[in-house]
C-alpha positions as CSV (number, residue, x, y, z in Angstrom):
1,M,179.5,73.8,10.2
2,L,176.1,75.2,11.3
3,A,175.9,77.1,8.0
4,A,174.9,73.9,6.3
5,F,171.9,73.5,8.5
6,A,168.7,75.5,9.2
7,Q,169.1,79.0,10.4
8,R,166.9,78.4,13.4
9,L,169.8,76.5,15.0
10,E,171.9,79.6,15.1
11,P,170.5,81.1,18.4
12,L,170.9,77.6,20.1
13,H,174.4,76.6,19.4
14,S,176.2,78.6,22.1
15,N,175.6,76.9,25.4
16,V,177.7,77.5,28.6
17,F,176.2,74.5,30.1
18,D,177.8,72.3,27.5
19,Q,181.2,73.8,28.4
20,L,180.5,73.1,32.1
21,D,179.5,69.5,31.3
22,Q,182.8,69.0,29.5
23,A,184.7,70.6,32.5
24,K,182.9,68.2,34.9
25,W,183.9,65.2,32.8
26,E,187.5,66.4,32.6
27,A,187.6,66.9,36.4
28,R,186.3,63.4,37.0
29,R,188.8,62.0,34.5
30,S,191.6,63.8,36.4
31,G,190.7,62.1,39.6
32,L,188.8,64.9,41.3
33,D,185.8,64.1,43.5
34,V,183.1,66.0,41.8
35,I,180.2,67.5,43.9
36,D,177.7,68.5,41.2
37,L,175.5,71.3,42.4
38,S,174.8,72.6,38.9
39,L,171.7,70.7,38.0
40,G,168.3,70.9,39.6
41,S,167.9,67.2,39.7
42,S,166.6,65.9,43.0
43,D,168.7,63.3,44.8
44,L,165.6,62.1,46.8
45,P,163.3,59.2,46.1
46,P,159.9,59.3,44.6
47,P,156.8,58.3,46.7
48,P,156.8,54.6,47.4
49,E,153.2,54.5,46.0
50,A,154.5,55.7,42.7
51,L,157.3,53.1,42.5
52,A,154.9,50.3,43.5
53,A,152.4,51.3,40.8
54,I,155.1,51.4,38.1
55,Q,156.4,48.0,39.3
56,R,152.9,46.5,39.0
57,A,152.5,48.0,35.5
58,L,155.7,46.2,34.3
59,A,153.9,42.9,34.8
60,D,150.8,44.1,32.9
61,P,151.1,43.4,29.1
62,S,148.4,45.9,28.4
63,T,150.8,48.7,29.2
64,Y,153.4,47.7,26.6
65,G,152.0,49.5,23.5
66,Y,151.8,53.1,22.5
67,T,149.9,55.4,24.9
68,L,147.2,57.4,23.1
69,F,145.4,60.4,24.6
70,H,142.4,58.4,25.8
71,D,144.7,55.9,27.5
72,T,145.8,58.7,29.8
73,A,142.3,59.3,31.4
74,E,143.3,58.0,34.8
75,F,146.4,60.3,34.9
76,R,144.4,63.3,33.7
77,A,141.7,62.7,36.3
78,A,144.5,62.6,39.0
79,C,145.9,66.0,37.7
80,A,142.4,67.6,37.9
81,Q,141.9,66.2,41.4
82,W,145.3,67.5,42.5
83,Y,144.4,71.0,41.4
84,L,141.0,70.9,43.1
85,R,142.6,69.7,46.3
86,K,145.4,72.3,46.3
87,F,143.7,75.3,44.8
88,G,140.0,74.7,44.8
89,L,140.0,74.9,41.0
90,E,137.5,72.8,39.0
91,I,139.3,71.3,36.0
92,D,137.8,69.2,33.2
93,P,140.3,66.4,32.7
94,E,138.9,65.7,29.1
95,T,139.5,69.2,27.7
96,E,141.8,71.1,30.1
97,V,144.6,68.6,30.8
98,L,147.3,67.3,28.5
99,P,150.1,64.8,29.6
100,L,153.6,65.8,28.7
101,I,157.1,64.2,28.5
102,G,158.4,66.8,31.0
103,S,157.2,70.3,31.2
104,Q,160.0,71.5,28.9
105,Q,158.2,69.8,26.1
106,G,155.1,71.9,26.8
107,T,157.0,75.2,27.0
108,A,159.0,74.3,23.9
109,L,156.0,73.3,21.8
110,L,153.5,75.9,22.8
111,P,155.2,78.7,20.7
112,L,154.7,76.4,17.6
113,A,151.0,76.5,18.3
114,L,150.7,80.3,19.0
115,L,153.4,82.2,17.1
116,N,153.8,83.1,13.5
117,P,157.3,84.1,12.3
118,G,158.0,87.6,13.6
119,D,155.5,87.4,16.4
120,V,156.9,88.6,19.8
121,A,156.9,86.5,23.0
122,L,157.8,88.0,26.4
123,I,160.1,86.0,28.6
124,T,162.2,86.9,31.6
125,D,165.9,87.6,31.8
126,P,167.2,85.7,33.7
127,G,165.0,82.8,33.0
128,Y,164.9,79.1,32.2
129,P,166.8,78.5,29.0
130,S,164.2,76.3,27.2
131,H,161.6,79.1,27.3
132,G,163.6,81.1,24.8
133,G,164.5,78.0,22.8
134,G,161.0,77.1,21.8
135,I,160.3,80.7,20.7
136,H,163.4,80.7,18.5
137,L,162.4,77.3,16.9
138,A,158.9,78.7,16.2
139,G,160.4,81.7,14.3
140,G,159.2,84.1,17.1
141,I,161.1,87.0,18.5
142,P,161.8,86.8,22.2
143,Y,161.6,90.1,24.1
144,Y,163.4,89.9,27.4
145,L,161.8,91.3,30.6
146,P,164.7,92.3,32.9
147,L,164.4,90.9,36.4
148,R,166.3,93.0,38.9
149,A,167.0,92.5,42.6
150,E,165.7,96.0,43.4
151,N,162.3,94.9,42.0
152,R,162.3,91.6,43.8
153,F,163.0,89.9,40.4
154,L,159.5,90.8,39.1
155,P,158.8,92.1,35.6
156,Q,157.8,95.8,35.3
157,W,154.8,96.0,32.9
158,D,155.1,99.8,32.5
159,E,158.7,99.4,31.1
160,I,157.5,97.4,28.0
161,P,157.3,99.6,24.9
162,A,153.9,100.0,23.4
163,E,155.0,98.5,20.0
164,I,156.3,95.4,21.7
165,C,152.9,95.0,23.6
166,R,151.1,95.4,20.2
167,R,153.1,92.6,18.6
168,A,153.3,90.2,21.6
169,R,151.2,87.0,21.5
170,L,152.7,85.1,24.4
171,L,154.0,85.8,27.9
172,V,156.0,83.1,29.7
173,L,156.6,83.3,33.4
174,S,157.7,80.9,36.1
175,Y,157.2,81.6,39.9
176,P,158.7,80.5,42.3
177,H,161.4,81.5,39.9
178,N,164.4,79.5,38.6
179,P,167.1,80.8,39.0
180,T,166.4,83.8,41.2
181,T,164.2,82.0,43.7
182,A,161.7,84.9,43.7
183,T,158.1,84.3,44.7
184,V,154.8,86.1,43.9
185,T,151.5,86.8,45.5
186,P,147.9,86.2,44.1
187,E,147.8,90.0,43.5
188,F,150.7,89.7,41.1
189,W,148.8,87.2,39.0
190,Q,145.8,89.5,39.0
191,E,147.9,92.3,37.7
192,T,149.6,90.0,35.1
193,L,146.2,88.8,33.8
194,Q,145.0,92.4,33.5
195,F,148.1,93.2,31.4
196,C,147.5,90.1,29.2
197,Q,143.8,91.0,28.7
198,Q,144.7,94.6,27.8
199,H,147.1,93.5,25.1
200,D,145.4,90.2,24.0
201,I,148.4,88.1,25.1
202,F,148.3,84.4,26.2
203,L,149.8,83.6,29.5
204,A,152.0,80.5,30.0
205,H,153.1,79.7,33.6
206,D,155.9,77.1,34.1
207,F,155.1,75.9,37.7
208,P,157.5,73.2,38.8
209,Y,158.2,74.7,42.2
210,V,154.6,75.0,43.5
211,D,155.5,72.9,46.5
212,W,158.8,74.5,47.3
213,R,158.0,77.4,49.5
214,F,159.6,77.3,53.0
215,D,157.5,79.9,54.8
216,G,154.3,77.8,55.2
217,Q,152.6,79.4,52.3
218,V,151.4,77.8,49.1
219,A,152.7,79.2,45.9
220,P,149.7,80.6,44.0
221,S,148.6,79.2,40.7
222,A,148.2,81.7,37.8
223,L,144.9,80.0,37.1
224,L,143.5,81.5,40.3
225,A,143.5,84.9,38.6
226,D,141.8,83.3,35.5
227,P,139.4,80.7,36.9
228,G,137.5,80.8,33.6
229,K,140.7,79.7,31.9
230,T,140.3,82.3,29.2
231,R,143.9,82.7,28.2
232,T,146.1,80.9,30.7
233,I,147.9,77.6,30.6
234,E,150.1,76.2,33.4
235,F,152.8,73.5,33.3
236,F,153.5,71.2,36.2
237,S,156.3,68.6,36.3
238,L,156.6,65.7,38.7
239,S,160.4,66.2,38.6
240,K,160.6,68.5,41.6
241,S,157.7,67.9,44.0
242,Y,157.8,64.1,43.5
243,H,161.5,63.6,42.6
244,M,160.6,61.9,39.3
245,G,162.9,63.8,36.9
246,G,164.2,60.8,35.1
247,F,160.7,59.5,34.5
248,R,159.9,62.5,32.2
249,V,156.3,63.0,33.2
250,A,154.4,66.3,33.4
251,Y,151.2,68.0,32.3
252,A,149.7,71.1,30.9
253,I,146.5,72.4,32.4
254,G,144.2,75.4,31.7
255,S,142.5,77.0,28.7
256,R,140.9,74.3,26.6
257,E,141.7,76.3,23.4
258,L,145.4,76.3,24.3
259,I,145.3,72.7,25.4
260,R,143.7,71.8,22.1
261,A,146.3,73.7,20.1
262,L,149.2,72.2,22.1
263,R,147.7,68.8,21.6
264,L,147.7,69.2,17.8
265,V,151.4,70.1,17.8
266,K,152.3,67.3,20.2
267,S,150.4,64.6,18.4
268,T,152.5,65.2,15.2
269,I,155.7,64.5,17.2
270,D,155.2,61.8,19.7
271,F,152.9,59.6,21.8
272,H,152.4,60.0,25.6
273,P,154.6,58.5,28.3
274,Y,154.6,54.8,29.1
275,Q,151.4,53.8,30.7
276,G,153.2,52.4,33.7
277,I,154.9,55.8,34.3
278,L,151.5,57.6,34.1
279,R,150.1,55.1,36.7
280,G,153.0,55.9,39.0
281,A,152.5,59.6,38.4
282,A,148.8,59.4,39.3
283,A,149.8,57.5,42.5
284,A,152.3,60.2,43.3
285,L,149.7,63.0,42.9
286,A,147.3,61.1,45.2
287,A,150.1,60.6,47.8
288,P,149.6,62.1,51.3
289,D,150.7,65.7,51.8
290,S,153.1,64.4,54.4
291,F,155.4,63.2,51.6
292,L,155.8,66.7,50.4
293,D,156.1,68.1,53.9
294,N,158.9,65.7,54.9
295,W,161.1,66.4,51.9
296,R,160.4,70.1,51.9
297,Q,161.9,70.1,55.4
298,V,164.9,68.3,54.1
299,Y,165.5,71.0,51.6
300,R,164.8,73.8,54.1
301,K,167.5,72.4,56.3
302,R,169.9,72.2,53.4
303,R,169.1,75.8,52.5
304,D,169.8,76.9,56.1
305,L,173.0,74.9,56.3
306,A,174.4,76.1,53.0
307,V,173.6,79.7,53.5
308,A,175.2,79.6,57.0
309,A,178.3,77.9,55.6
310,L,178.7,80.4,52.8
311,H,178.4,83.3,55.3
312,R,181.2,81.6,57.3
313,I,183.6,81.7,54.3
314,G,182.7,85.4,53.7
315,W,180.2,84.9,50.9
316,P,176.9,86.8,51.8
317,V,174.1,84.9,50.0
318,P,170.4,85.8,50.6
319,L,168.1,83.2,52.3
320,P,165.6,82.1,49.6
321,E,161.9,81.7,50.4
322,A,161.4,79.0,47.8
323,T,162.9,76.5,45.3
324,M,165.9,74.1,45.6
325,Y,168.4,76.8,44.7
326,L,170.6,79.6,46.1
327,W,171.1,82.6,43.8
328,A,174.4,84.0,44.8
329,P,176.1,87.3,43.8
330,L,179.6,86.5,42.6
331,P,182.7,87.7,44.4
332,E,183.9,91.1,43.0
333,F,186.8,89.8,41.0
334,Y,184.6,87.4,39.0
335,R,181.6,89.7,38.8
336,G,181.7,90.0,35.0
337,S,182.3,86.3,34.2
338,S,180.1,83.8,35.9
339,A,181.0,81.1,33.3
340,Q,184.7,81.6,33.9
341,F,184.2,81.4,37.6
342,C,182.3,78.1,37.3
343,L,184.8,76.6,34.9
344,D,187.7,77.6,37.2
345,L,185.9,76.3,40.2
346,V,185.2,72.8,38.9
347,R,188.6,72.4,37.4
348,A,190.3,73.4,40.7
349,T,188.0,71.9,43.3
350,G,185.5,69.5,41.6
351,V,182.6,71.6,42.8
352,A,180.1,72.4,39.9
353,L,177.7,75.3,40.0
354,S,175.6,76.9,37.3
355,P,176.8,80.2,35.8
356,G,174.2,82.9,35.9
357,S,174.9,83.9,32.3
358,G,173.5,80.6,31.3
359,F,170.1,81.9,32.2
360,G,170.4,85.1,30.1
361,P,172.5,88.3,30.2
362,G,170.6,89.4,33.3
363,G,172.0,86.5,35.2
364,E,175.6,87.7,34.8
365,G,177.1,88.4,38.1
366,Y,175.5,85.5,39.8
367,V,175.9,81.7,40.2
368,R,173.2,79.2,41.1
369,F,173.7,76.5,43.7
370,A,171.3,73.5,43.4
371,L,170.9,71.9,46.9
372,V,170.9,68.4,45.6
373,A,173.4,66.8,48.0
374,E,173.1,65.8,51.6
375,G,174.3,68.3,54.3
376,S,177.8,66.9,54.8
377,R,178.5,67.1,51.0
378,L,177.2,70.6,50.9
379,E,179.5,71.7,53.7
380,E,182.4,70.0,52.0
381,A,181.6,71.7,48.7
382,I,181.5,75.1,50.4
383,E,184.7,74.4,52.3
384,R,186.4,73.8,49.0
385,I,184.9,77.0,47.6
386,G,186.3,78.9,50.6
387,E,189.8,77.5,49.9
388,F,189.4,78.4,46.2
389,L,188.4,82.0,47.0
390,G,191.1,82.3,49.5
391,K,193.7,81.7,46.9
392,G,192.6,84.8,44.9
393,T,192.6,85.0,41.1
394,S,196.2,84.4,40.4
395,G,196.5,81.7,37.7
396,L,192.9,80.7,37.9
397,R,191.6,82.6,34.9
398,Q,194.1,80.8,32.7
399,A,193.4,77.4,34.1
């Protein structure tokens, strides 16, 4: 059927997450109580200041029309102030900030602004699926940087062939990392920028988990290594820190040349988010740090509880330093088929996890837990997993 459509769809049509979504639906239909830990969609509420601002906007007729760039000035100013407060970085809200309908929009559209057909973009394996999707749609060629546990899930610049470096135009990274939960230091960003300068590569950093470190540290911005914003663009979403995933609001920040190019592409496709949502997002960015601190502690407790419960059922899972996830090596008898494990698990128990293979070939052998349920539900899910594993593989692969 896809042969009748554009060839650019070919790399996109196989999606293990679609299979898992179908399996979840079938499990619910069969009467199973589904505990969905497969999506990184926070179950916690946004800041009350944000909801109040949106509610006020609903009664304001001036918000009902299309939102053009200059209508977003208040939100862009809040973004710039947030970066100044968090990182001490001076940002020009007029030329260095662009509102987005989710950061996925930014990472998907940026390759259209930078890549000609046949240009190479460097992305991680495993990594967030939309990073590769935008490159394919732009006619670019993704080159996958393997992230391995023995290297703390960091790319190794000296392993990239010289010919690939010569053809590369874009490097896409995301730390704290989804799905591996890896973190980086400011020194890492210095080394990364030097690599990009050496090979004349633009750096895009997807940064939704900036507030999700559990060790008292702040995840460093890539812009700290490039304060002149010469070749770096960063994407921040309010979906994670402020639990506003359904509101679809985010922004790009950094190099004015990259912002200008991204704005040209975006303006041909859509307008900006509803003015009321932007007002709510601005209120969220100005909310007290105590909001972030309180909910980060909730997820830290969930992390500790889930890791301890998994250890009790005999599944050794590392304790992550960041993000809302656990990156768990699969039991030996499922080591080569994370997708099959997740399908078998949800069909048998109603517990849904994400297969590591959905994040790239380098994710095979792992599954990702999203800690998006309260503690008692997490414990119940892990108890079901323990029972499932205790039954062995007999009959499960054919389920």
